Residue, then its C-alpha position, 0 to 999 in steps of 0.5 A: x486309287x481308293x474307293x469312297x462310297x461309289x466314287x473313285x479317288x485317284x491319288x496323284x503323285x508328283x514325280x520330280x526329275x531333279x537329281x539331288x544326288x552328289x556327283x559320283x567320282x566315276x560318273x565321267x568314267x563309266x557313263x557320259x556326264x551331263x555337266x557343263x564341262x562334259x565333252x560328250x556329244x548328243x550321241x553319247x560319244x566323246x570326240x576326243x577318243x575318236x582321234x585314237x580310232x582311225x575307223x571312227x575318225x573317217x566315219x565321223x569325217x564322211x558323215x559330216x561331209x555327206x550332211x550327216x547322213x548314213x554311211x556304209x561301212x561295207x564299201x565307199x559311195x563310189x565302189x572299190x577301185x581295182x585299178x583295172x580298166x572295165x572291159x564292158x565300159x563304153x570307150x571315152x571318145x575325145x572331143x571334137x576339135x579343129x585340126x590341121x586337115x581343115x586348115x590345109x583344105x581351106x587353104x587349098x580352096x582359097x588358092x583355087x578360087x582366089x587364083x581363078x578370080x585373080x586370073x579373070x580380073x587380069x584378063x578383063x583389065x589388062x587383056x592378059x592370058x588371052x583375055x578380052x580386055x576392057x573393050x571386050x568386057x564393055x561390049x559384053x556388058x552392053x549386050x547384057x543390058x547394063x548401063x554406065x558400062x565405063x564404070x562398071x568395067x572397072x568395078x567388075x574387073x577390080x572386084x574380081x582382081x582385088x577379091x581374088x588377091x585377098x582370098x589367096x592371102x586370107x585377108x579380109x576374107x568376108x569382104x573378098x567372099x561377099x565381092x565374089x558372091x555379088x559378081x557371081x550372082x549377076x552372072x548366074x542370073x544373066x546365064x539362067x536361060x542358057x541352062x546349067x550345062x554347056x554355056x550355062x551357069x555351072x562354073x559360076x554355081x560351083x564358084x559361088x558355093x566355094x565363096x559361100x563356104x569360105x564366107x562362113x567357115x573362115x580362111x583357116x589358121x593358115x591366113x592373115x586374118x587369124x588375129x582379127x575379130x572376124x576370124x573369131x566370129x565367122x558366122x556373124x560376120x558371114x551373115x552380115x557380109x551376105x546381106x551386103x553381097x545380096x544388096x550389091x547384086x540387087x542394085x546391079x540388076x535392078x538399077x544398073x541393067x535394062x531387061x534383055x530377052x536373049x541369054x548371055x553368052x559370056 
């Protein structure tokens, strides 16, 4: 920069970055070469040399697997493993799963409920076990206000007998439970004026709860329903057959029955 009069003139010097020096013999030995045949990466390291350095190879692979981020040389990401259990760690609880106790409980429930219905069906249809038989059941239905008693006798007794047998076997369990619930709903409505205790509806309510539980829980693995589709989807089929049972009970109560003021003592 020079002063000419009152003005300053700046001399601009063009600096060339072109290296016109001949290639040194030791260029690839002491510092990275910029030629096309060079194997050095952008960080100035020769990847071929890493194969002799175990630490460098592990560090390079860890950096590659982590997306090129920084890797600690003090400890691995998961910490050092001593092989000893941590006494302060929360205990690992096994996942909840189906067990044999549930199968045994459902089997006992099926035998008791199904056996009760089979015994009542034999009483009402054939008069066994000191039962009333078809004649006595027909008179009971007439006193309750039902119509078409000759058909209802077979429907009632037959439903109890078949549903009970299917429940004992664990076969078509949703159908059996729905038949039980339809019958028990009618009996509970008839006995409602009598109250819960004594000659009331307490037994029918307990049997209804048991049939309802089997409808949604299924018969268990000790049953003939095990390879069936409804065994694998008990909740879906439970809702479907619950609707069927409610519809059958409503038809019997609203269509086949006349209103009766007195309570039912059956």
